ROVEX-386230 format. One record per residue: residue number from 1; x, y, z of N, C-alpha, C in turn; residue in three letters. Coordinates in nm, 2 decimals. Layout:
REM residues N
+-----+--------+--------+--------+--------+--------+--------+--------+--------+--------+-----+
:   i :   n_xx :   n_yy :   n_zz :  ca_xx :  ca_yy :  ca_zz :   c_xx :   c_yy :   c_zz :  aa :
+-----+--------+--------+--------+--------+--------+--------+--------+--------+--------+-----+
: NUM :      X :      Y :      Z :      X :      Y :      Z :      X :      Y :      Z : ALA :
...
+-----+--------+--------+--------+--------+--------+--------+--------+--------+--------+-----+
//
This chain:
REM residues 110
+-----+--------+--------+--------+--------+--------+--------+--------+--------+--------+-----+
:   i :   n_xx :   n_yy :   n_zz :  ca_xx :  ca_yy :  ca_zz :   c_xx :   c_yy :   c_zz :  aa :
+-----+--------+--------+--------+--------+--------+--------+--------+--------+--------+-----+
:   1 :   0.06 :  -0.11 :   0.00 :  -0.02 :  -0.02 :   0.01 :   0.06 :   0.13 :  -0.01 : MET :
:   2 :   0.20 :   0.12 :   0.07 :   0.27 :   0.23 :   0.06 :   0.34 :   0.28 :  -0.07 : ILE :
:   3 :   0.38 :   0.20 :  -0.17 :   0.39 :   0.19 :  -0.26 :   0.31 :   0.29 :  -0.38 : GLU :
:   4 :   0.26 :   0.22 :  -0.31 :   0.09 :   0.26 :  -0.40 :   0.12 :   0.42 :  -0.38 : TRP :
:   5 :   0.12 :   0.50 :  -0.27 :   0.10 :   0.67 :  -0.21 :   0.24 :   0.72 :  -0.23 : ILE :
:   6 :   0.35 :   0.64 :  -0.26 :   0.49 :   0.71 :  -0.28 :   0.48 :   0.70 :  -0.42 : ILE :
:   7 :   0.44 :   0.61 :  -0.54 :   0.39 :   0.62 :  -0.66 :   0.30 :   0.73 :  -0.73 : SER :
:   8 :   0.22 :   0.76 :  -0.61 :   0.13 :   0.83 :  -0.62 :   0.12 :   0.99 :  -0.63 : ILE :
:   9 :   0.24 :   1.00 :  -0.50 :   0.25 :   1.15 :  -0.45 :   0.36 :   1.18 :  -0.59 : LEU :
:  10 :   0.49 :   1.04 :  -0.61 :   0.56 :   1.05 :  -0.73 :   0.53 :   1.13 :  -0.88 : LEU :
:  11 :   0.41 :   1.06 :  -0.95 :   0.36 :   1.13 :  -1.03 :   0.29 :   1.24 :  -0.99 : LEU :
:  12 :   0.23 :   1.30 :  -0.92 :   0.18 :   1.37 :  -0.94 :   0.29 :   1.55 :  -0.90 : ILE :
:  13 :   0.40 :   1.52 :  -0.78 :   0.46 :   1.61 :  -0.81 :   0.53 :   1.58 :  -0.94 : GLY :
:  14 :   0.57 :   1.51 :  -0.99 :   0.65 :   1.53 :  -1.09 :   0.58 :   1.58 :  -1.22 : GLY :
:  15 :   0.46 :   1.58 :  -1.24 :   0.36 :   1.71 :  -1.34 :   0.36 :   1.74 :  -1.30 : SER :
:  16 :   0.36 :   1.80 :  -1.17 :   0.33 :   2.00 :  -1.12 :   0.45 :   2.01 :  -1.23 : PHE :
:  17 :   0.57 :   1.95 :  -1.17 :   0.75 :   2.03 :  -1.19 :   0.72 :   2.00 :  -1.33 : VAL :
:  18 :   0.66 :   1.98 :  -1.37 :   0.67 :   1.97 :  -1.60 :   0.61 :   2.06 :  -1.59 : LEU :
:  19 :   0.50 :   2.05 :  -1.58 :   0.41 :   2.25 :  -1.61 :   0.42 :   2.33 :  -1.54 : VAL :
:  20 :   0.53 :   2.33 :  -1.44 :   0.63 :   2.46 :  -1.38 :   0.71 :   2.50 :  -1.48 : GLY :
:  21 :   0.81 :   2.39 :  -1.57 :   0.92 :   2.42 :  -1.62 :   0.85 :   2.46 :  -1.77 : SER :
:  22 :   0.78 :   2.38 :  -1.80 :   0.70 :   2.46 :  -1.99 :   0.68 :   2.54 :  -1.93 : ILE :
:  23 :   0.58 :   2.64 :  -1.83 :   0.55 :   2.80 :  -1.78 :   0.66 :   2.82 :  -1.78 : GLY :
:  24 :   0.73 :   2.80 :  -1.77 :   0.90 :   2.90 :  -1.84 :   0.95 :   2.89 :  -1.91 : LEU :
:  25 :   0.89 :   2.82 :  -1.96 :   0.93 :   2.83 :  -2.10 :   0.85 :   2.90 :  -2.18 : VAL :
:  26 :   0.75 :   2.87 :  -2.23 :   0.59 :   2.94 :  -2.29 :   0.57 :   3.03 :  -2.30 : LYS :
:  27 :   0.55 :   3.09 :  -2.15 :   0.51 :   3.18 :  -2.11 :   0.53 :   3.29 :  -2.19 : MET :
:  28 :   0.46 :   3.43 :  -2.27 :   0.49 :   3.58 :  -2.31 :   0.57 :   3.64 :  -2.27 : PRO :
:  29 :   0.57 :   3.65 :  -2.11 :   0.67 :   3.75 :  -2.03 :   0.71 :   3.75 :  -1.92 : ASP :
:  30 :   0.81 :   3.84 :  -1.89 :   0.90 :   3.83 :  -1.73 :   0.78 :   3.77 :  -1.65 : PHE :
:  31 :   0.71 :   3.87 :  -1.60 :   0.58 :   3.87 :  -1.52 :   0.52 :   3.71 :  -1.54 : PHE :
:  32 :   0.45 :   3.69 :  -1.64 :   0.43 :   3.58 :  -1.61 :   0.48 :   3.46 :  -1.66 : MET :
:  33 :   0.61 :   3.46 :  -1.69 :   0.72 :   3.34 :  -1.68 :   0.76 :   3.29 :  -1.49 : ARG :
:  34 :   0.72 :   3.38 :  -1.42 :   0.74 :   3.41 :  -1.27 :   0.70 :   3.27 :  -1.24 : LEU :
:  35 :   0.59 :   3.25 :  -1.28 :   0.45 :   3.21 :  -1.22 :   0.46 :   3.02 :  -1.22 : HIS :
:  36 :   0.56 :   3.03 :  -1.30 :   0.56 :   2.84 :  -1.35 :   0.62 :   2.80 :  -1.21 : GLY :
:  37 :   0.77 :   2.82 :  -1.16 :   0.85 :   2.84 :  -1.10 :   0.85 :   2.89 :  -0.93 : PRO :
:  38 :   0.76 :   2.92 :  -0.88 :   0.74 :   3.01 :  -0.75 :   0.60 :   2.92 :  -0.71 : THR :
:  39 :   0.57 :   2.84 :  -0.83 :   0.36 :   2.87 :  -0.81 :   0.41 :   2.67 :  -0.80 : LYS :
:  40 :   0.40 :   2.58 :  -0.93 :   0.33 :   2.49 :  -0.94 :   0.47 :   2.37 :  -0.90 : ALA :
:  41 :   0.63 :   2.46 :  -0.97 :   0.70 :   2.41 :  -0.91 :   0.75 :   2.32 :  -0.77 : THR :
:  42 :   0.67 :   2.43 :  -0.71 :   0.68 :   2.45 :  -0.54 :   0.66 :   2.37 :  -0.47 : THR :
:  43 :   0.49 :   2.32 :  -0.53 :   0.40 :   2.24 :  -0.52 :   0.50 :   2.12 :  -0.53 : LEU :
:  44 :   0.55 :   2.06 :  -0.68 :   0.58 :   1.96 :  -0.70 :   0.70 :   1.87 :  -0.66 : GLY :
:  45 :   0.80 :   2.03 :  -0.60 :   0.92 :   1.93 :  -0.47 :   0.87 :   1.87 :  -0.38 : MET :
:  46 :   0.74 :   1.97 :  -0.33 :   0.71 :   1.91 :  -0.22 :   0.67 :   1.81 :  -0.17 : ALA :
:  47 :   0.58 :   1.81 :  -0.32 :   0.52 :   1.65 :  -0.36 :   0.68 :   1.45 :  -0.34 : LEU :
:  48 :   0.73 :   1.57 :  -0.44 :   0.82 :   1.50 :  -0.40 :   0.89 :   1.47 :  -0.32 : LEU :
:  49 :   0.92 :   1.55 :  -0.24 :   1.03 :   1.55 :  -0.15 :   0.91 :   1.39 :   0.00 : LEU :
:  50 :   0.82 :   1.51 :   0.00 :   0.70 :   1.42 :   0.05 :   0.66 :   1.30 :   0.05 : THR :
:  51 :   0.72 :   1.24 :  -0.09 :   0.77 :   1.11 :  -0.12 :   0.88 :   1.05 :  -0.06 : ALA :
:  52 :   1.02 :   1.09 :  -0.09 :   1.10 :   1.04 :  -0.04 :   1.10 :   1.03 :   0.13 : SER :
:  53 :   1.04 :   1.13 :   0.16 :   1.08 :   1.15 :   0.32 :   0.98 :   1.04 :   0.38 : MET :
:  54 :   0.87 :   1.00 :   0.30 :   0.77 :   0.83 :   0.29 :   0.83 :   0.70 :   0.25 : ILE :
:  55 :   0.91 :   0.73 :   0.17 :   1.00 :   0.60 :   0.13 :   1.15 :   0.54 :   0.26 : PHE :
:  56 :   1.20 :   0.65 :   0.28 :   1.28 :   0.66 :   0.35 :   1.29 :   0.61 :   0.51 : PHE :
:  57 :   1.14 :   0.67 :   0.55 :   1.09 :   0.66 :   0.66 :   1.02 :   0.50 :   0.73 : SER :
:  58 :   0.93 :   0.44 :   0.58 :   0.93 :   0.29 :   0.61 :   1.03 :   0.21 :   0.54 : SER :
:  59 :   1.15 :   0.26 :   0.45 :   1.30 :   0.14 :   0.48 :   1.33 :   0.14 :   0.60 : THR :
:  60 :   1.35 :   0.26 :   0.63 :   1.47 :   0.26 :   0.72 :   1.40 :   0.27 :   0.84 : GLN :
:  61 :   1.43 :   0.22 :   1.02 :   1.39 :   0.28 :   1.11 :   1.42 :   0.46 :   1.18 : ALA :
:  62 :   1.32 :   0.47 :   1.23 :   1.30 :   0.65 :   1.25 :   1.30 :   0.70 :   1.17 : GLY :
:  63 :   1.21 :   0.81 :   1.19 :   1.17 :   0.90 :   1.08 :   1.27 :   1.03 :   1.06 : PHE :
:  64 :   1.24 :   1.06 :   0.92 :   1.32 :   1.15 :   0.84 :   1.27 :   1.25 :   0.80 : SER :
:  65 :   1.35 :   1.36 :   0.89 :   1.36 :   1.49 :   0.90 :   1.39 :   1.60 :   0.78 : ALA :
:  66 :   1.48 :   1.51 :   0.72 :   1.57 :   1.63 :   0.64 :   1.46 :   1.69 :   0.45 : LYS :
:  67 :   1.40 :   1.56 :   0.45 :   1.25 :   1.60 :   0.37 :   1.14 :   1.71 :   0.41 : GLU :
:  68 :   1.16 :   1.71 :   0.50 :   1.07 :   1.83 :   0.56 :   1.12 :   2.00 :   0.58 : ILE :
:  69 :   1.23 :   1.95 :   0.62 :   1.35 :   2.11 :   0.65 :   1.37 :   2.13 :   0.47 : LEU :
:  70 :   1.35 :   2.07 :   0.42 :   1.35 :   2.06 :   0.24 :   1.26 :   2.18 :   0.22 : ILE :
:  71 :   1.14 :   2.10 :   0.25 :   0.98 :   2.13 :   0.14 :   0.98 :   2.29 :   0.28 : SER :
:  72 :   1.01 :   2.28 :   0.37 :   0.98 :   2.41 :   0.35 :   1.11 :   2.50 :   0.38 : LEU :
:  73 :   1.16 :   2.49 :   0.33 :   1.25 :   2.58 :   0.36 :   1.25 :   2.67 :   0.18 : PHE :
:  74 :   1.18 :   2.53 :   0.07 :   1.13 :   2.60 :  -0.03 :   1.05 :   2.67 :  -0.02 : LEU :
:  75 :   0.93 :   2.60 :   0.05 :   0.82 :   2.72 :   0.07 :   0.83 :   2.83 :   0.07 : LEU :
:  76 :   0.91 :   2.88 :   0.16 :   0.97 :   2.99 :   0.25 :   1.05 :   3.10 :   0.12 : LEU :
:  77 :   1.13 :   3.01 :   0.06 :   1.21 :   3.12 :  -0.01 :   1.15 :   3.11 :  -0.16 : THR :
:  78 :   1.10 :   3.05 :  -0.23 :   1.02 :   3.05 :  -0.34 :   0.95 :   3.13 :  -0.36 : ALA :
:  79 :   0.87 :   3.17 :  -0.29 :   0.72 :   3.36 :  -0.30 :   0.85 :   3.47 :  -0.29 : PRO :
:  80 :   0.96 :   3.45 :  -0.20 :   0.97 :   3.54 :  -0.16 :   1.15 :   3.55 :  -0.21 : ILE :
:  81 :   1.13 :   3.51 :  -0.31 :   1.24 :   3.58 :  -0.42 :   1.14 :   3.60 :  -0.57 : SER :
:  82 :   1.06 :   3.51 :  -0.53 :   0.94 :   3.62 :  -0.67 :   0.97 :   3.70 :  -0.68 : GLY :
:  83 :   0.90 :   3.75 :  -0.59 :   0.89 :   3.85 :  -0.49 :   0.97 :   4.00 :  -0.50 : TYR :
:  84 :   1.11 :   3.96 :  -0.51 :   1.15 :   3.99 :  -0.50 :   1.20 :   4.07 :  -0.68 : MET :
:  85 :   1.21 :   3.92 :  -0.75 :   1.24 :   3.98 :  -0.87 :   1.13 :   4.01 :  -0.97 : MET :
:  86 :   1.00 :   4.01 :  -0.88 :   0.90 :   4.13 :  -0.94 :   1.00 :   4.28 :  -0.90 : ILE :
:  87 :   0.97 :   4.22 :  -0.83 :   0.99 :   4.43 :  -0.75 :   1.11 :   4.46 :  -0.84 : LYS :
:  88 :   1.23 :   4.39 :  -0.86 :   1.30 :   4.46 :  -0.92 :   1.29 :   4.50 :  -1.03 : ALA :
:  89 :   1.23 :   4.36 :  -1.14 :   1.15 :   4.42 :  -1.26 :   1.10 :   4.51 :  -1.32 : ALA :
:  90 :   0.97 :   4.54 :  -1.23 :   0.89 :   4.66 :  -1.18 :   1.02 :   4.79 :  -1.19 : ILE :
:  91 :   1.09 :   4.81 :  -1.03 :   1.17 :   4.86 :  -1.08 :   1.29 :   4.92 :  -1.22 : HIS :
:  92 :   1.31 :   4.85 :  -1.29 :   1.33 :   4.82 :  -1.43 :   1.27 :   4.87 :  -1.55 : HIS :
:  93 :   1.20 :   4.88 :  -1.49 :   1.04 :   4.92 :  -1.62 :   1.07 :   4.78 :  -1.71 : LYS :
:  94 :   1.10 :   4.67 :  -1.68 :   1.07 :   4.57 :  -1.72 :   0.99 :   4.56 :  -1.83 : LEU :
:  95 :   0.90 :   4.61 :  -1.94 :   0.84 :   4.51 :  -2.04 :   0.79 :   4.48 :  -2.04 : ASP :
:  96 :   0.62 :   4.43 :  -2.03 :   0.49 :   4.37 :  -2.00 :   0.44 :   4.33 :  -2.11 : SER :
:  97 :   0.31 :   4.24 :  -2.18 :   0.27 :   4.26 :  -2.33 :   0.11 :   4.27 :  -2.24 : ILE :
:  98 :   0.01 :   4.38 :  -2.38 :  -0.12 :   4.39 :  -2.28 :  -0.20 :   4.28 :  -2.22 : ASP :
:  99 :  -0.14 :   4.14 :  -2.19 :  -0.24 :   4.10 :  -2.15 :  -0.20 :   4.07 :  -2.02 : ARG :
: 100 :  -0.07 :   4.07 :  -1.98 :  -0.08 :   4.08 :  -1.84 :  -0.09 :   4.16 :  -1.73 : THR :
: 101 :  -0.19 :   4.08 :  -1.64 :  -0.29 :   4.20 :  -1.57 :  -0.21 :   4.21 :  -1.47 : LYS :
: 102 :  -0.28 :   4.32 :  -1.38 :  -0.21 :   4.46 :  -1.25 :  -0.06 :   4.51 :  -1.29 : GLY :
: 103 :  -0.06 :   4.59 :  -1.41 :   0.00 :   4.65 :  -1.49 :  -0.02 :   4.77 :  -1.43 : ILE :
: 104 :  -0.16 :   4.84 :  -1.43 :  -0.22 :   4.93 :  -1.45 :  -0.20 :   4.96 :  -1.28 : ASP :
: 105 :  -0.19 :   4.86 :  -1.13 :  -0.22 :   4.87 :  -1.01 :  -0.03 :   4.90 :  -0.96 : ASN :
: 106 :   0.01 :   4.96 :  -1.00 :   0.19 :   4.96 :  -1.00 :   0.17 :   5.10 :  -0.98 : ILE :
: 107 :   0.23 :   5.11 :  -0.89 :   0.26 :   5.32 :  -0.86 :   0.39 :   5.34 :  -0.88 : GLU :
: 108 :   0.42 :   5.45 :  -0.93 :   0.53 :   5.46 :  -0.99 :   0.61 :   5.52 :  -0.90 : ASP :
: 109 :   0.79 :   5.49 :  -0.92 :   0.86 :   5.52 :  -0.85 :   0.85 :   5.70 :  -0.86 : ASP :
: 110 :   0.91 :   5.76 :  -0.70 :   0.92 :   5.89 :  -0.73 :   1.03 :   5.94 :  -0.69 : VAL :
+-----+--------+--------+--------+--------+--------+--------+--------+--------+--------+-----+
//
């Protein structure tokens, strides 16, 4: 039963990482391109690390906490680094396409 759970988590996590990576390549501008790695890929990596934690906890004696720490680090740093890159792009007045939403809400630097 544990093998099924691990397999499902690996498949779903790998799918999220794949979709996030494709989004990074295919999106038209920088602001849209940042959604792939900050959202889908982060969730996919958390699922892959959860599968790893379950596998090593079931095959070895004891609890594997390294994967939890790595997941927490990823879940905390990915949105913050994405936010910082967006702020830098706004500061440098990076061009965006017309379909990018929320550009009108950005305040001008004074």
